[in-house]
Phi, psi and omega in degrees: 000318180294320179298314181298320180296320179297319180297320180298317179296322179296325182298331179295346180267351184282154179301137177084358180270137180257013180295135184302138180301120183284356186255034176291153187281140174290150175281164181289355182280353172097182186301332183291341182283133180285136179255123183306318183293324178291320179298320180294324181289334183268348184250161176302132181224165174269123184249127176258114184245134177277112180262165177302329180275352178083015179267154177273144175279156179283156180284121178216165177293146180299329179287334184272326184228118180246150179281132182291139178302327181297322181296320178298316181298314181298319182294316183290325178291329181292318186216072180294321179298321180295323180294317181297324179289333182278356181297131179284146174281136183235156174262175177300322181287334180294342188277010175229132181224163182270140176251122178253126177054048174071015172297144185272136175248130181241153176265163184297322182296325179288324177298315180299317178299321180293321181292323183282343181229069185286348181264014180299147178278174179297325179295323178294319178299319179296323178295320178297316179300321179298318178296320181300313183290329175296319180292324182295328186282351179293143182289132178254133178252147182235119183302137176088356181260127177058035176263128181277176188292333178296320177297320180294320179295316178303318181294343180257007177297132183221351180287150181296138176290128180231150175239128179198150183297329178294324176295315181299321179298314180290322180297319179299320180294311181300318183293339181259009181229073179299320182296323178297314180296326177295316180295319180297316180297320180296318178291327185284339188312310184291335191256335193299320182298317179296319181297315180297317179300317181294318180295316180297320180296335181254011177057045179252136179307141185282357169300332182295337176297340179270351184299323177300337175294318179290318186287313192217003187055030180060029174274115185293337181256018182299140180217119187265168177295344177267014178071020176273144187223152176087176184292335179261358173055062175273136170279162186305313185295314180295322178300314179296322181298329181255024168083018179267110181294145179218112178214188184300322183275329195215141175231105183297342179294335178263352176287113188299315180294310183295316182290330176295315177300317180294319180297319180296317178298316180296315182294321178293323177295317179293322178298320178290320181299322182259031168054046173084008180267103182293330180296315179290323178299318179293320177298320179291326177299326182276314189249353183100139182296332179298318179295320180292317178298320178298317179295324179294315179300319181300315181289323181297320180297333183256010176070025182263164177294150181245022174285166187306310187288351179262350186275150173272101184238163176305150184304317180300319182289328179300329180257357182290305180293318175302329176298316180295318180293328176292319177297322177300314179297320181293315181291326181294327184213069184297327181298324181298327183255014176058041178243138175253124180267128177298138182292126173242117185294143179273065178204158182299143178252331186245155172234137179267118183248126178282120180260342171080345183199176176294143181214141175295128184292332176294320177293318180299318179297321180295317180294324181276355179059045176227167178290148179297320177299323178296317180298320178296318181293329177278340180229060187291353180289340183274123186277332193242203184276354180217167173290168182285136179297337180261009178093170009287145182259058174214158178226146174264127178228160176304140183305325182290345181253359188298313185294315181294326177295316179298316182297313183289325180297325181299338179273001179244106176293156183309322184290345179259000182275351175229139175270154185230156175218161177254130179243125177271123184291129178255163181298132178090350180282149176234169177300323181295317180292323178292319179297318179296324181296320185258002179058051174229168179275154178296324180295327179293316179298317180293320181292312182297323184261007176053049178268130180273340179223178181269001181284132181242154178249125179302135178098339179279163184248150177239144173269125185235130174285138182228158178288148181281343179234172176299144182300332179292343178287336181270071191297334183254015171289164184301316181296318183287326176294320178294319179297320178297317180297320181291335184265005175291125181297135180221175180286135178116186179261126181286125178238129175261116184244132174262122187300132178250169178303127178091353179291144172225160176300323181296315178301312183294320179295317180295318182297325184254011174058047177230167178279149179297318180296320178295315180300318179296316182297320180300336184248018177062036183236175170250153182305332182266001178293150181273157176253150176242140176302131182094351180290142181269124180237133176259130182235128174265086191290142174264359177285131183293330183259018182293137177272155183294321178238116183275345178218169178278166182279000182289349181259010186296320183294139181285149180282171180292337181245136179275131178272139180241100182262128181224155174272125181229157175255139181232132179262122183298134178254167178299130180091354179288149172222168179301318181295318183292319178294320179299316178296319182300318184257009176057047173232178180258160177298323178301320178294319178301318181291324179291322181285338184232088185294339182274352180277129180254124184297331184278353182246151179288148172286147181256136177306135182092346179294142182256136176227159183252141177225149172244108190227159170275105186292346179276353185238006179289147178280162183281000000 
């Protein structure tokens, strides 16, 4: 049967035969996909055979009527040249076909061999068949099928290969920390496909998809000592410059979709600024383009090379780019470094659903049938218990939950997506104290109640939006994350301090013999963040006699005006004295002396001398 089937397929190559070409190409869907030409070869067909008399054969099943081997031999001997001209041209992929129910598949080379040797014996035919089936059993791979996201990233690598000891140092660290790579891959899973899609759409090398590992280890709530936030670590000013909104309700720097778009725009701008040098563009992304330009000018004046590894850059930046290049090497060949990469499917994980209005995140999680913590991790840009009233009005949910979320959301009109309460104004209350009580912004209270000023009248009522659950249920809101950070046990005596007029992180750190950076970290802040009067600060004091509560709880409520405390430098002018400077900036002489250890109270200040102050810039005199 196999010999006859092979002969039938050969007949399709003879002049005058209408038998379908058996060498049609497989589709990219793989062996499971039905091929029309294969189906035709396996089913009863009408065969037109050129006989010596020129008559057509009648239509019969292939199983019922077979072409005699003698007829094939006679036909091919009569016009061998004609047969050779009728051979179809095939591609590499054409040389493999599917066999259904033991139907024989032949390659073009084998057909040619059969035509050139028509007097072959049955044993020769059997030998050919044996070769055919060995070839059929070889595994066929199909590009784009079952490829994970790491393969796709490898295919988009475009940065120049570099060798340097700094790269080797970072590579050695990554290769020896399998657990770290596992954690990073787990965090990256929801976001990586979107990041890769965005980079490809903007023609950016796919090494950049690994940059969030360097920046934040893919922690969506990451906040650095330099005030950078999110997986791409934008500082406030740069974030605003690239369209990332930042307000009480929402921080676009942590919005994965918005910040990815902003990061791509920034990187492309830096790439253009540094004339196509991705290494310098990445260095500028980390330390600022001004620092990189300054380092380039320094080397040019001295006739030195201006490539990345030759520049005098901040220590952090010197190891920043090598970290990315080390990750590239690791991802390109994980087996070489004995690292196993967790499989990340090359398909979308998230769906963006337009909600059209502000919505309580607890309600949204319920409608989407997912955990509230999961919703926060997918939408880390939202700071509070609800989305921002001014937008963005969309939420990211798992793709598998998108349809059910849309269906259930349609049953909730905008006015029912937030709960409301009435608050009767009491004597002494301000918008700020009321806002703190209900965990809403002052601007929201003013907007909802159409207040043109902050003045309130005792006895009148305000409409206030409130959370549908206890605030402690929103574990990943900004307030709850900060509270968790403050309650982590640390070395020292825990002191709860309520910020007073004139307090600074530097003052508090000095008073309790701790570092400014440590103090900021304990409270989920950066050293340069400002303090507000009434703000609660946790200090793990190194003072042996420190009390647990340094102030009473009567100062917990925030004042109507926000204090903005900043570190500033001041150059002494003619006629200045410590007392005069203290009055000017509304601080005490004692504070000036603590902030400036080199200043001697018994000596006059000299014009041009520089001193440091920590002041509320909104209250300084002119």
